[in-house]
KEKE-3310 file (N, C-alpha, C; in steps of 0.2 Angstrom, whole numbers, plus 5000, padded with zeros to 4 digits):
npx = (5994:5992:5995:5984:5973:5976:5974:5960:5955:5960:5952:5940:5941:5943:5931:5922:5927:5924:5910:5907:5912:5904:5891:5892:5893:5880:5873:5876:5871:5857:5855:5857:5847:5835:5836:5835:5822:5815:5817:5811:5797:5794:5795:5785:5773:5772:5773:5763:5746:5735:5727:5734:5745:5739:5735:5748:5752:5744:5749:5762:5759:5754:5765:5773:5765:5766:5780:5782:5774:5780:5793:5795:5802:5815:5827:5832:5835:5845:5855:5858:5863:5872:5882:5885:5891:5901:5909:5914:5923:5918:5915:5909:5897:5890:5888:5880:5868:5865:5862:5851:5842:5839:5834:5822:5815:5814:5805:5794:5792:5791:5780:5770:5771:5768:5754:5749:5752:5744:5731:5731:5723:5710:5714:5720:5709:5701:5709:5714:5705:5702:5704:5714:5725:5733:5745:5755:5753:5757:5771:5776:5774:5782:5794:5795:5796:5809:5816:5815:5825:5836:5835:5839:5852:5857:5856:5865:5877:5877:5879:5892:5899:5900:5897:5899:5896:5883:5877:5880:5873:5859:5858:5860:5848:5838:5842:5842:5830:5821:5826:5825:5811:5805:5810:5803:5790:5790:5791:5778:5773:5767:5759:5763:5776:5782:5781:5788:5801:5803:5805:5816:5825:5825:5830:5843:5848:5848:5858:5869:5870:5873:5885:5893:5893:5900:5910:5911:5907:5909:5905:5893:5896:5888:5871:5861:5846:5839:5842:5832:5822:5829:5831:5818:5812:5819:5815:5801:5794:5799:5794:5780:5780:5784:5773:5763:5769:5768:5754:5752:5760:5753:5740:5733:5733:5727:5714:5709:5708:5699:5688:5685:5686:5693:5706:5714:5713:5719:5731:5736:5737:5746:5758:5760:5762:5773:5784:5786:5796:5809:5817:5821:5834:5843:5841:5840:5852:5860:5851:5852:5865:5867:5862:5869:5883:5883:5880:5891:5902:5899:5901:5914:5922:5914:5901:5906:5909:5897:5891:5898:5895)
npy = (5438:5436:5449:5456:5450:5455:5469:5469:5465:5476:5486:5482:5483:5497:5502:5496:5502:5516:5515:5512:5523:5533:5529:5529:5543:5547:5539:5544:5557:5553:5548:5559:5567:5560:5561:5575:5576:5569:5578:5589:5586:5582:5595:5602:5596:5602:5616:5621:5620:5605:5606:5615:5607:5597:5605:5608:5596:5595:5606:5601:5590:5598:5604:5593:5589:5600:5600:5587:5588:5598:5595:5585:5573:5575:5577:5563:5560:5569:5565:5552:5555:5565:5559:5548:5555:5561:5550:5547:5557:5568:5583:5594:5589:5585:5597:5602:5594:5597:5611:5610:5604:5613:5623:5618:5616:5629:5634:5627:5628:5642:5648:5640:5643:5656:5656:5649:5658:5669:5663:5660:5665:5659:5646:5643:5644:5633:5622:5623:5628:5641:5659:5665:5658:5660:5667:5658:5647:5653:5655:5642:5636:5644:5640:5627:5629:5635:5624:5615:5619:5617:5603:5600:5604:5596:5584:5586:5586:5573:5566:5570:5564:5570:5566:5569:5583:5582:5577:5587:5598:5593:5592:5605:5611:5603:5605:5619:5623:5617:5621:5635:5636:5629:5638:5650:5645:5642:5655:5659:5660:5650:5641:5650:5653:5640:5638:5649:5646:5635:5642:5650:5639:5634:5644:5646:5634:5634:5644:5639:5628:5633:5639:5627:5621:5629:5633:5619:5613:5616:5630:5626:5622:5619:5615:5603:5600:5588:5583:5586:5577:5565:5567:5568:5556:5547:5553:5554:5541:5540:5551:5548:5537:5544:5552:5542:5536:5548:5549:5537:5540:5551:5549:5543:5554:5564:5559:5556:5569:5574:5566:5568:5581:5587:5595:5593:5579:5574:5579:5572:5559:5561:5564:5552:5543:5549:5545:5532:5530:5528:5517:5519:5524:5513:5510:5521:5528:5519:5517:5530:5532:5522:5523:5535:5530:5518:5522:5531:5522:5512:5520:5523:5511:5501:5488:5477:5482:5483:5471:5469:5481)
npz = (5180:5193:5197:5191:5197:5210:5208:5205:5217:5225:5220:5224:5237:5239:5235:5244:5256:5253:5252:5265:5272:5267:5270:5284:5287:5283:5291:5304:5302:5301:5314:5322:5317:5320:5334:5336:5331:5340:5351:5346:5344:5357:5363:5355:5359:5371:5370:5361:5357:5357:5346:5338:5335:5327:5316:5312:5307:5296:5289:5286:5278:5267:5263:5258:5248:5239:5237:5231:5219:5212:5210:5201:5202:5199:5207:5209:5196:5193:5202:5196:5183:5185:5193:5185:5174:5181:5185:5173:5171:5165:5168:5162:5156:5167:5174:5165:5166:5179:5178:5170:5178:5188:5180:5175:5188:5192:5183:5187:5200:5205:5197:5203:5216:5216:5212:5223:5234:5230:5231:5245:5256:5254:5252:5265:5273:5267:5269:5282:5290:5293:5290:5298:5298:5287:5286:5293:5283:5271:5275:5277:5264:5257:5262:5258:5244:5243:5248:5238:5229:5237:5238:5225:5225:5234:5227:5217:5225:5230:5218:5215:5224:5237:5251:5264:5264:5260:5272:5281:5275:5276:5290:5294:5290:5297:5311:5312:5308:5317:5330:5330:5327:5338:5348:5345:5347:5360:5365:5364:5351:5344:5331:5321:5325:5323:5309:5305:5309:5301:5289:5291:5293:5280:5272:5278:5275:5261:5258:5264:5255:5243:5246:5249:5236:5228:5214:5211:5200:5183:5172:5160:5143:5132:5126:5123:5114:5115:5128:5138:5135:5138:5152:5157:5153:5162:5174:5176:5179:5192:5198:5197:5206:5217:5220:5222:5234:5242:5244:5251:5262:5269:5269:5280:5290:5283:5280:5293:5298:5289:5292:5305:5308:5318:5324:5336:5339:5327:5329:5340:5335:5325:5332:5338:5327:5321:5329:5325:5316:5318:5315:5303:5302:5299:5286:5277:5275:5268:5256:5251:5247:5237:5224:5217:5219:5212:5199:5197:5198:5188:5177:5178:5179:5173:5172:5180:5192:5199:5206:5218:5225)
capx = (5988:5992:5994:5977:5969:5977:5971:5953:5954:5961:5947:5934:5942:5942:5923:5919:5929:5920:5903:5906:5912:5898:5885:5893:5891:5873:5870:5877:5866:5850:5855:5856:5840:5830:5837:5832:5815:5812:5816:5806:5790:5792:5793:5779:5768:5771:5773:5758:5740:5734:5724:5739:5749:5735:5736:5755:5753:5741:5754:5767:5756:5753:5772:5774:5761:5769:5787:5782:5771:5784:5800:5795:5807:5822:5833:5834:5838:5851:5860:5860:5867:5878:5886:5887:5896:5907:5913:5918:5927:5915:5911:5905:5890:5888:5886:5874:5863:5863:5858:5845:5837:5837:5830:5815:5812:5812:5799:5788:5791:5790:5773:5766:5771:5764:5747:5747:5752:5738:5725:5732:5717:5705:5717:5721:5702:5699:5713:5716:5698:5701:5709:5719:5731:5735:5752:5759:5752:5762:5778:5778:5774:5788:5800:5794:5799:5816:5819:5815:5832:5841:5835:5843:5859:5859:5857:5872:5882:5877:5882:5899:5902:5901:5892:5899:5893:5876:5875:5880:5867:5853:5858:5859:5840:5835:5844:5841:5822:5818:5828:5821:5804:5804:5811:5798:5784:5791:5790:5771:5770:5763:5760:5767:5783:5785:5782:5794:5807:5804:5807:5823:5830:5826:5834:5850:5851:5850:5864:5875:5871:5876:5892:5896:5893:5903:5916:5912:5905:5911:5899:5892:5897:5883:5864:5858:5839:5836:5843:5826:5818:5832:5830:5811:5811:5821:5812:5794:5792:5801:5789:5774:5781:5784:5766:5760:5772:5765:5747:5753:5762:5749:5733:5730:5732:5721:5708:5707:5706:5693:5682:5683:5686:5695:5713:5717:5713:5724:5738:5738:5739:5752:5764:5761:5765:5780:5789:5787:5800:5816:5821:5824:5841:5846:5841:5840:5859:5862:5847:5854:5871:5868:5861:5875:5889:5883:5881:5898:5907:5898:5903:5921:5925:5910:5896:5909:5909:5890:5889:5901:5891)
capy = (5436:5438:5457:5458:5448:5460:5475:5469:5465:5483:5490:5480:5485:5504:5503:5494:5508:5522:5514:5512:5530:5537:5527:5532:5550:5548:5536:5549:5562:5551:5547:5566:5569:5557:5564:5582:5575:5568:5584:5594:5584:5583:5602:5604:5594:5606:5623:5623:5616:5599:5608:5617:5601:5594:5609:5608:5590:5597:5610:5596:5587:5602:5605:5587:5589:5605:5598:5581:5589:5603:5593:5580:5567:5577:5575:5557:5560:5573:5560:5547:5558:5569:5554:5545:5559:5562:5544:5547:5563:5573:5588:5599:5586:5585:5604:5603:5591:5601:5617:5609:5602:5620:5627:5615:5617:5636:5635:5624:5630:5649:5650:5637:5647:5663:5654:5647:5664:5673:5660:5658:5666:5654:5639:5642:5642:5627:5617:5623:5630:5648:5664:5667:5653:5662:5668:5651:5644:5656:5654:5635:5634:5647:5636:5621:5631:5635:5617:5612:5620:5613:5596:5599:5605:5589:5579:5587:5584:5565:5564:5571:5560:5574:5563:5573:5589:5581:5576:5594:5601:5590:5593:5612:5612:5600:5608:5626:5624:5614:5625:5641:5635:5628:5644:5654:5642:5643:5662:5660:5662:5645:5639:5655:5652:5634:5640:5654:5642:5631:5646:5651:5634:5633:5649:5644:5628:5636:5648:5634:5623:5637:5639:5620:5619:5634:5630:5612:5612:5622:5633:5621:5626:5617:5613:5599:5600:5581:5582:5587:5571:5560:5567:5567:5549:5544:5556:5553:5535:5541:5556:5544:5533:5549:5553:5536:5536:5554:5547:5532:5543:5556:5547:5543:5560:5568:5555:5557:5576:5575:5563:5570:5589:5589:5595:5590:5572:5573:5581:5566:5553:5563:5564:5545:5540:5552:5542:5526:5530:5528:5511:5521:5525:5507:5509:5527:5530:5515:5519:5537:5532:5517:5525:5539:5526:5513:5526:5533:5516:5509:5524:5523:5504:5496:5484:5473:5485:5483:5466:5471:5487)
capz = (5182:5201:5198:5189:5203:5216:5206:5206:5225:5228:5218:5228:5244:5239:5234:5251:5260:5251:5254:5273:5274:5264:5274:5291:5287:5283:5297:5309:5301:5303:5321:5325:5314:5324:5341:5335:5330:5347:5355:5343:5345:5364:5364:5351:5363:5377:5368:5357:5359:5353:5340:5333:5333:5322:5310:5310:5303:5289:5285:5284:5272:5262:5260:5255:5241:5235:5234:5226:5213:5208:5209:5195:5203:5196:5211:5207:5189:5193:5205:5191:5177:5187:5195:5179:5170:5185:5185:5166:5171:5161:5172:5158:5155:5174:5175:5161:5169:5185:5176:5167:5183:5191:5175:5175:5194:5193:5179:5190:5207:5206:5196:5208:5223:5215:5213:5230:5238:5228:5234:5251:5261:5252:5254:5272:5275:5265:5272:5290:5294:5295:5286:5303:5297:5281:5287:5293:5277:5267:5277:5276:5257:5254:5264:5253:5237:5244:5249:5231:5226:5241:5236:5219:5227:5238:5222:5214:5230:5230:5211:5215:5230:5242:5256:5271:5263:5260:5279:5284:5272:5279:5297:5295:5290:5303:5317:5313:5308:5323:5336:5329:5328:5345:5352:5344:5350:5367:5366:5363:5344:5342:5324:5317:5326:5320:5302:5304:5310:5295:5283:5293:5292:5273:5269:5280:5271:5254:5258:5265:5249:5238:5248:5248:5229:5224:5210:5211:5193:5178:5168:5154:5136:5127:5129:5118:5116:5117:5135:5141:5134:5142:5159:5159:5152:5168:5181:5176:5183:5199:5200:5198:5212:5223:5221:5226:5241:5245:5246:5256:5268:5272:5268:5286:5293:5279:5281:5300:5299:5285:5295:5312:5308:5325:5324:5342:5338:5322:5332:5345:5331:5321:5337:5339:5321:5320:5333:5323:5310:5321:5312:5296:5302:5297:5279:5274:5273:5262:5250:5249:5244:5233:5217:5214:5219:5207:5193:5196:5197:5182:5172:5178:5178:5170:5176:5184:5199:5202:5211:5225:5228)
cpx = (5987:5991:5987:5972:5969:5974:5964:5951:5955:5955:5941:5935:5941:5934:5920:5920:5925:5913:5902:5907:5906:5892:5886:5891:5884:5869:5870:5872:5859:5850:5853:5849:5835:5830:5834:5825:5812:5811:5811:5799:5788:5791:5787:5773:5767:5770:5767:5752:5739:5731:5729:5744:5745:5735:5743:5755:5749:5746:5760:5765:5756:5760:5774:5771:5764:5776:5786:5779:5776:5791:5801:5800:5814:5828:5836:5838:5844:5856:5862:5865:5873:5884:5889:5893:5902:5912:5917:5923:5924:5911:5907:5898:5887:5885:5880:5868:5860:5859:5852:5839:5835:5833:5822:5811:5810:5806:5793:5786:5788:5782:5768:5765:5767:5757:5745:5747:5746:5731:5726:5727:5712:5708:5718:5714:5699:5702:5714:5710:5698:5706:5715:5725:5734:5743:5757:5758:5757:5769:5780:5778:5780:5794:5800:5797:5806:5819:5819:5822:5837:5841:5840:5851:5862:5860:5864:5878:5883:5880:5889:5902:5903:5896:5893:5895:5885:5873:5875:5874:5860:5853:5857:5851:5837:5836:5841:5833:5819:5820:5824:5814:5801:5805:5805:5791:5784:5789:5782:5768:5767:5764:5764:5774:5786:5786:5787:5801:5809:5807:5814:5828:5831:5831:5842:5853:5852:5856:5870:5876:5875:5884:5896:5897:5897:5909:5917:5911:5907:5904:5899:5893:5892:5876:5860:5850:5836:5838:5837:5822:5822:5831:5823:5810:5813:5817:5805:5791:5794:5796:5782:5774:5781:5777:5762:5763:5769:5758:5748:5755:5758:5742:5729:5728:5727:5715:5705:5705:5700:5687:5680:5682:5689:5703:5717:5718:5719:5731:5741:5741:5745:5759:5766:5765:5772:5785:5790:5792:5808:5820:5823:5831:5845:5846:5842:5847:5861:5858:5849:5860:5871:5867:5867:5881:5889:5884:5888:5903:5906:5901:5911:5925:5921:5906:5899:5909:5902:5889:5892:5897:5885)
cpy = (5437:5446:5459:5456:5453:5466:5475:5469:5472:5487:5489:5483:5493:5505:5501:5500:5514:5521:5514:5519:5534:5535:5529:5539:5551:5545:5541:5554:5559:5550:5554:5569:5567:5560:5571:5581:5574:5574:5589:5592:5584:5590:5604:5602:5598:5613:5625:5618:5610:5601:5611:5612:5598:5598:5609:5602:5591:5601:5606:5592:5591:5603:5599:5587:5594:5603:5592:5583:5594:5601:5588:5574:5569:5576:5568:5556:5563:5568:5555:5550:5562:5564:5550:5549:5561:5556:5544:5553:5568:5578:5593:5596:5586:5591:5605:5600:5595:5607:5616:5607:5609:5623:5625:5617:5624:5637:5632:5627:5637:5651:5646:5640:5653:5661:5653:5653:5668:5670:5658:5659:5660:5647:5638:5640:5635:5621:5617:5626:5637:5653:5666:5663:5655:5663:5662:5647:5646:5655:5647:5633:5638:5643:5630:5623:5632:5628:5613:5613:5617:5606:5595:5600:5599:5584:5579:5585:5576:5563:5565:5568:5564:5572:5567:5579:5588:5580:5583:5598:5599:5592:5601:5614:5609:5604:5615:5627:5622:5619:5631:5641:5634:5634:5649:5652:5643:5650:5664:5662:5656:5642:5643:5654:5646:5635:5644:5650:5638:5635:5648:5646:5633:5638:5648:5639:5630:5640:5644:5630:5627:5638:5633:5619:5624:5631:5623:5609:5618:5625:5629:5625:5623:5615:5610:5599:5593:5579:5582:5580:5565:5560:5566:5559:5545:5546:5554:5547:5537:5546:5552:5540:5538:5551:5548:5536:5542:5552:5542:5535:5547:5554:5547:5549:5564:5565:5556:5564:5577:5572:5566:5578:5591:5589:5592:5583:5570:5574:5575:5560:5555:5562:5556:5542:5543:5548:5535:5525:5530:5523:5513:5523:5519:5507:5515:5529:5526:5516:5526:5536:5527:5519:5529:5535:5521:5516:5528:5527:5513:5513:5524:5517:5499:5492:5479:5476:5485:5477:5467:5476:5484)
cpz = (5189:5201:5196:5194:5209:5214:5207:5213:5228:5226:5222:5235:5245:5239:5241:5256:5259:5253:5262:5275:5273:5269:5281:5291:5287:5288:5303:5308:5303:5310:5324:5323:5319:5332:5341:5334:5336:5351:5353:5345:5352:5366:5361:5356:5369:5375:5364:5359:5355:5346:5335:5331:5327:5315:5308:5305:5296:5285:5282:5278:5266:5259:5256:5248:5237:5232:5229:5219:5208:5207:5203:5196:5200:5200:5210:5201:5189:5197:5200:5186:5179:5189:5190:5175:5174:5185:5178:5166:5167:5165:5169:5157:5162:5176:5171:5163:5175:5183:5174:5172:5187:5186:5175:5182:5195:5189:5182:5197:5208:5203:5201:5214:5222:5216:5220:5235:5236:5231:5241:5256:5260:5254:5261:5275:5274:5269:5280:5294:5295:5291:5291:5302:5290:5281:5288:5287:5272:5268:5275:5269:5254:5256:5259:5246:5238:5245:5243:5228:5231:5240:5229:5220:5230:5233:5219:5219:5230:5223:5211:5220:5236:5248:5262:5270:5263:5268:5282:5282:5276:5287:5298:5295:5296:5309:5318:5313:5314:5329:5335:5330:5335:5350:5351:5347:5357:5369:5365:5356:5341:5335:5320:5318:5323:5312:5300:5305:5304:5289:5285:5291:5284:5270:5271:5276:5264:5253:5259:5259:5244:5239:5247:5241:5225:5220:5209:5204:5189:5175:5161:5148:5131:5130:5123:5119:5118:5124:5139:5141:5138:5149:5161:5158:5159:5174:5181:5180:5190:5202:5201:5205:5218:5225:5225:5233:5245:5248:5251:5263:5272:5271:5275:5290:5290:5280:5288:5301:5295:5289:5301:5312:5314:5324:5330:5341:5333:5325:5336:5340:5327:5326:5338:5333:5320:5323:5330:5317:5312:5317:5305:5296:5299:5289:5274:5271:5267:5256:5247:5245:5238:5225:5214:5214:5214:5200:5191:5194:5191:5176:5172:5176:5174:5175:5181:5191:5202:5207:5218:5229:5230)
residu = (MET:ILE:SER:SER:HIS:LYS:SER:ALA:CYS:ASP:LYS:ARG:THR:ILE:VAL:HIS:ALA:ILE:ARG:LYS:ILE:CYS:THR:LEU:TYR:LEU:ARG:VAL:GLN:GLN:LEU:ILE:GLN:TYR:LEU:ALA:ALA:PHE:ILE:PHE:TYR:ALA:GLY:VAL:ALA:ARG:PHE:ILE:THR:GLN:ALA:GLU:VAL:GLY:LEU:TRP:SER:ILE:LEU:ALA:ALA:SER:THR:ALA:VAL:PHE:THR:THR:LEU:THR:LEU:PHE:GLY:LEU:PRO:VAL:ALA:THR:GLN:LYS:TYR:VAL:SER:GLU:ASN:TYR:GLY:ARG:GLY:ASP:LEU:ASP:SER:ALA:ALA:LEU:ILE:SER:ARG:LEU:GLY:PHE:ARG:ILE:VAL:VAL:THR:SER:THR:LEU:PRO:ALA:LEU:THR:VAL:VAL:LEU:LEU:LEU:SER:PRO:SER:LEU:SER:THR:LEU:ILE:LEU:GLY:GLY:PRO:GLU:TYR:THR:ILE:PRO:PHE:ILE:LEU:ILE:LEU:SER:ALA:SER:ALA:ILE:LEU:ASN:PHE:THR:ALA:LEU:TYR:GLY:ALA:ASP:MET:LEU:GLY:LEU:GLY:MET:TYR:LEU:GLU:VAL:ALA:ILE:GLN:ASN:LEU:ALA:PHE:ILE:LEU:ILE:SER:ARG:ALA:SER:GLY:LEU:ALA:LEU:ALA:TYR:ARG:GLY:HIS:GLY:LEU:LEU:GLY:LEU:ALA:SER:GLY:TRP:LEU:ILE:GLY:ALA:LEU:SER:CYS:LEU:ILE:LEU:SER:ILE:TYR:LEU:MET:ARG:LYS:LYS:LEU:PRO:LYS:PRO:SER:LYS:HIS:PRO:ARG:ASP:LEU:TYR:ARG:THR:VAL:PHE:ASN:TYR:SER:TYR:PRO:VAL:TRP:ILE:LEU:ALA:ILE:ILE:THR:LEU:ALA:GLN:SER:TRP:ALA:ASP:ILE:THR:ILE:LEU:TYR:ALA:LEU:THR:GLY:ARG:ALA:ALA:VAL:THR:GLY:ILE:TYR:TYR:LEU:ALA:SER:ALA:GLY:ALA:THR:LEU:LEU:ALA:ILE:PHE:TRP:VAL:ALA:ILE:SER:THR:VAL:ILE:LEU:PRO:LEU:MET:SER:SER:GLU:GLU:ALA:ARG:VAL:GLY:LYS:GLN:ALA:LEU:PRO:SER:ILE)
# end
């Protein structure tokens, strides 16, 4: 009886230790991320015009729309099922879920990107107010397409408990994209420089993600047809929530720009509102860790692991 109680206490201690380490990695990442964001926006306010800052905010909104609509909430589903199968020790099924997610995102992202690229002169005129912004529009949407795949790699890492690697992956994109974008903007390339930096950061992050995930999952040996339904039944409510969150997050920017038609005014508001997200450091790390950790522990030891988490 004493031995059983001690074993249960040891398990709870291990779970708490894992949670603290995981959240520490991601909290440090968030701290560095917000420091980088502060430097980035301080530089943006000095290296490009107020009108370009406003146009940058519209480009950021465009990337959020593209990513949300083409990902279908699959990174969350991947976290859930990869971590669940990993907890059971079934790496073959975890690899199958991972490959399924990539297959779906390829079939949604690449056609959507192709259409956007073909219509980019018209879309840049409609959204940004002129065809001269076509190249920045193309660069930023191409970066968004690449980041779809890094999001899936990140979901795999979370599912496999690779929290340090997730922090490294996120920081690679954040630091490289912002540093290169600011450097190009400082050299006088303006909006084009920021968009180029975003693409450089996305490509670097994808290469790093592939490296970090090499040989972590085996080649899956089966492909049940009903798995698509299982994954979509889990992901589509998450996708609907993501669309609602997207509207809440960017409604103010888009409405302000639509009503005033003045990119400079929108730019000032964007810089001010961007600084209001600092407190997210306290909850983002925990919210990122909680789903894959709970799924893995439930699969490994049962529902009795959940209350302590």
